N, C-alpha and C positions, 0 to 999 in steps of 0.2 A: 741419439744425437748426443755427441760430446758435450760436456758443459764446461764452463771457462775454466773452473777450478779442479778439473778432474786430474787425479794424480798428485794433488797436493794433501799431505797429511798433517793435520792440525791436532796437537796434543792439548786438549781442553781441560784445565785445572780449575775452572771457574765453577761457581755455584749461585743459587738464588737467580736473579734475571738479568742483569746487564750482561755478564759474560756470556751465559746460556742464549740470550737471544742473538748475541753477535754469532757464536758458532752455528746456531740454526740458520741463520742467512747464509754462511758460508757453506753449510752442507747443502742447502737448496741449490747452490750454484756448483756442486759437484764435489766439493772437498770431502775427503775422509775424516770424520770427525771422531776422535778417541777421548771419551769423557772419562777421566781418571776420578774416581770417586773414594773417600774413606770407606774402608770395610766396615768403620762402625756408624751404620746408618746413611751413608753416602750423602748425596746433596742435601742440604737443610731443607730444601722445598719439598723432598719426599713426604716431609711430616707437616706440610702446610694444607689447611683447606683451601678451596672446598674439595670434599671428597666424593668420589662414586666408589662406595665399597671400601676397598683397601687403598684404591688408587687416588694419589694427590692429582688432581686436574690443574692445580698450579704447575707442577712439575712437567706434566704432560704437555702443557700448551707450548712449551719453549724447547723440548728436548727430542723433537723429531730428527731422524736420520743420523742417529749417533750410536756408537758402541760404547758399552759401559765395561769398565774394568774396575774391579774394587781391591785396593792396595792397603797394606799397612804403612801409612806415611811416615812414620818416625822410627820404624825399625831400620837396622843397617841394611838388612837386605832390600827392604822397600824403598829405602832412598837410592840405593844403586840401581833399581830397577827403574825407577823413576828418571833418574838421570840418563840412563841408557834409552827410554822411550823419548825424552827430550831431545837427545843428539840424533836421533832416527827421524824426527819430524822436520817438516818445513817451518812451521809455526809452532809457537808456545803461546798461550793466552792464560792469563791468571787474574783473579781479582781478590788476593788476599791484602791485609794490611800491608803497606810498605815494610819490606825487610823480612816478610816471613819466607820468600822464596830463598834466601840466603840461609835461613835456619833451618830449612829442609834439604839443603845440600844442592840447591839449584840456583845458585847466584848466577844473575844474568850475564855479568861480567865474564865469569868464569865459562859458562856455557858458550857464550859468543866467540872467546878466545879458542875454545876447541873446535867449534864449528862457525866460522865467520859468516856462512851464509843464513844462519838461522836467525828468524824474526820472531821477536818475543814482544808480547803486548801486554800491557797491565791496565787495570781499570781499579781506580780506588775512589774513597769518598771524597777527599779533599785536594789530592795530589801528593807527591811522593816527597815533597818538602815543604817547609813553612811550620807554622804553629800548629796547625790542625792535621798534620800529616798522620799522625798517630791515632786521630780520635775515629771513633766509628761513624761511619757515613750511611745514610740511607736515603731512599728516594724522596721521602716527603719533606726530610731535613733539607735536602738540596734545593726542592721546590720552595721552602720557606726562605732559605737564605739567599736566593737568587733574584726575587724580586717577583717571581711568577705569581705566587699566592696573593701577592699585594695587588695584582691587577686581575685576579680571577674571584668572581663572586659578584654579589649584589651592589656592594658599597664596601667602603674602606674598612667599617667597624666588623666586617665578617669576612675575612679573608678565607679562600676555599681551595682546597688541593683539587688536583684532576681526579676523575673517576677510575684512572688506571695509573700504573706506576710509570709515568710518561718519560721521566728522567732516566730511570733504568733503561728503558727502551732507546731513547736518543743515545745514551753512552753506549749502548751496544751496537747501534747503527754505526755511529761516529767510528767505533773501533774495528768494524768490519770493513768501513771505506779504508781506512789506515793500512789494515792488512793487505788489502787488494792492491793498494797503491805501492806498498813495499814490496809484494810480489811483481808486481810490474817493474818496478826499479831494479831488483834483484836480477831479473831476466836481462835487463839492459846492460848489467855489469858483469855477466858470465854465468848467469844462471844458477842452477842449484849447486853445483859442484863449486864454482869459483866465485859467485857473484856475492855481493855485500847485503848481508841482513840489516836489520834496524832494530832499536829499541823504541817502541811506541808505547806512549803513555796518554792516557786521558783520566778524567775524574767526574764524579757524579756533579760536582760543583762547577766545573768548566762547561760540561755539555749542558747544564741547566741555565748558566749565564750566557751561553752561546746562542740559545734559542730567544733570547729576549727581542732580537730582531729590531724594529723600529722604536719599541717602548725603551730599550737601553740607550737606544741612539737618541731618544727625544731627551732624556735626562742629560747625556753627555754634551749634546749640542746647545740646549736651552736651559738647562737647569730645571726644567719642569719635572715634577715627581708625577708619574703616571697613576691613574686611579681606576679602579675597577668600573666598567660599563655593564657587567651583567651580561646579557645575552644580546648586546649591541655591539656591533664593530667599534673600536676606540675611535676611529677617526672618519669613517665614511657613514654616509645616511642617505636613503634608508637601507640598512644592511643590518639584519638581526631577525629576531622572533616576532612575529605579529599574530594577533588573535584574528581569527575569521568567524565564520558562521557555526564552526564547531570545534576544530582543532585549532593550535598554534602551528604556524609554519613557518619556513625561514626563506626571506626574500633579501637578495642581495643585488640592488639596483645601485651599482657603487659609481656611476658617473652620470653624467648629465643626460647623455643619449638614453639610457637604461630609465632615469627617472622619468622623462618626458612620455616613453612607452608605458611605463607603468600607470601614468595619470591617465594617458589615454585609454587604456585598458580597464581601469576602474570606472572610466565614464565621467572623469571630471579633468579635461585636458588643461583647464586653465590654471590647475593646481601648479603646474611647471613653471608659469609664468609670474607667480605672485614673488615680490621681492625677499619674502623670507627663505624663499625654496629654489631660488633662480640656480644658484649653484651649490656646489658639493660642500664648499666652506660655509654658506649660509644654511644650508640643511643641517649640518652637523651643529651649528650654533642655536638651532631651533628644533632640537630633535623631539622634545616632549610634544610641542604643538603638531609636529609632523607625523608622529606616531598617532596620536589621537585622530588626526584627519584621515589617516589611512586605514585604521582599524575600523572607523565608522563605515567606511566604503567596502572594506573586506567582510563585514558582518553580513552582506547580501548573499554570500555562497559558501558552500561548504569549502573547507581548506584544500581538498585533493583536486577539485576543479580548478580553484586557482593555481594551483601547483602546475596542472596540465596547462593552463592557458598561458602562464608565465614561461615555462618552457618552450611553448611553441613560439613565442616572439623572441625567445633567446635570452631572457632574463634568468639567472641562475635561481633555483627554488627548490625546496623539498621539503618532506615531513620530517618531525622528529620521531624517530623509530625506537621501540625497544627492541631487546635483542632477539625475542620471539619474531617480530616483525622483520627485522633484520635478514634473518636467515629465510623468510618467506618472500623477500623481494625479488621481484623478476631479474632484475639486473644482478643481484648478488648470485641468483641462481644460475644465471647466464655465464657468469665468472667460475663458477664450478670451484669455489674457494673451499668448500667443504668436502674432505676427502674421507672415504670409509676405509679404516684401518682395524687391524687386530693385534691385541695386546699379547705378550709372551704367553698368558695364562690362558688365552683363547677368546677373552672376552672382547666385544666390539667397542671399538673408540673411534667415534667421528671427530677429525681433527682438521684445524685451519691448515691450509697449505701455505708456503711462503709468498710474499708479495711480487716477486720479480720473474717476469717471463723473459725467456731467450728465444730470439728468432720466432716469435710468435707462440713458444710452447710454455705453458704454465709449469711451474716447478712440481716435479712428482714426490709422494712420501714413500720411499723405497723402505723406511724401516719404521715402526712404531717406537715410541720412547721406551728405551731399555729398562728391564728390571736391574736392580743393583747387581753389578759383577755378571750380568748376563753374556758379555762376550769377552770373559776374562781368558779363556783358553785360547778364542781366536786371536785375540790381540797379542797374545805371547807366542803364539806360533807365527804369525806375522812379522813379529820381532826376529825370529830365527832361533827361539828356544827350542830344544828337542822335547819329545814327550815326557821323559824321564824327568828334564829340569822342571817343567810344568807341573808335573805330579807332586815333586818335591817342594815347590813353593806354596802349593795347596795344601799337603800335608803339613807344612810348617805354619801354616795361616798368615803367611806374607801377603797372599792374594787369596780372594774368596770367589765363590759361584753360588748362585742358587742351588738349594736343594734338588736333586733330580727326582723326578716323579716316579 
């Protein structure tokens, strides 16, 4: 089956997580991803834990379906090669500090002057302009500065980060969406040969603030400063984590009908008629009392029995799983999200597939995360270099490849 982005070539100059996550999504959708890495160690995450033997699982988690070429970025020949690859691509994506691309001989304005159809996407920490444009930006810094940590955790005295680098991931998603939109726009204005490219930019800070949703809007419209609600929904009740006869479970009775159904299931239908619990607004204002009443009733049965009953009557509910339990869950197994791949060195690598199915077909992992420079020869051959030219670049150390066994 032809995928939506088949035939699109993406030159991936990114490292760490936001950019690689974006290109992983584009690769899932059929784009050819050429990951350009410094020959001096490659993507920084190749050295980040957790490890399985010599393999960084951090790196491998977001670098499926990519080819790797290792280049001496700052040599004259390496800079010329990078520029040639950029002008051969449909999309260039980078997440260097603003200004670095120009220092590398890849000034976006010059590239687009030579190839107007080229799409260039940039991810930075704080944006390409402004007082923090040159400051180093990381996921947790963005979480803290965006307000997200102020509404996460048990109380205002103990702000909490998310357990995964969620802002890197969101910035990657937004970048992938922008690239896909720019590709559509280019087709409408003449396609690869004559269409108009775009310069796309986002930052970790913009991504983090943009997902504030109603919490940010609450402050903008009312002046109220939201506070953390722990595992409770900030505005709906009962909606959160509740103790049962054995394990805590999540119950989301987010409207009056669901609350009445819940009260009936728990054997106390009159609960829904008490003035303190009659409407969602009333329930939110009396959350501690409501939680105590519900947990006293939920203690009568094990959590998974309640989950089954709640789902049966249409109330969203579920257990809190650790990752061992996640990958044993029947629904997760049915979705076939874990694919068995083989690393370049022959070792087995179970790997998560991408999340977007096309025409009912889940994305395939056609290539395991590459070794540094694994595809150097193939990338240069695709670029039109002769075998002699490729050998010359390798001999001069302008590009490298793994040692042959």
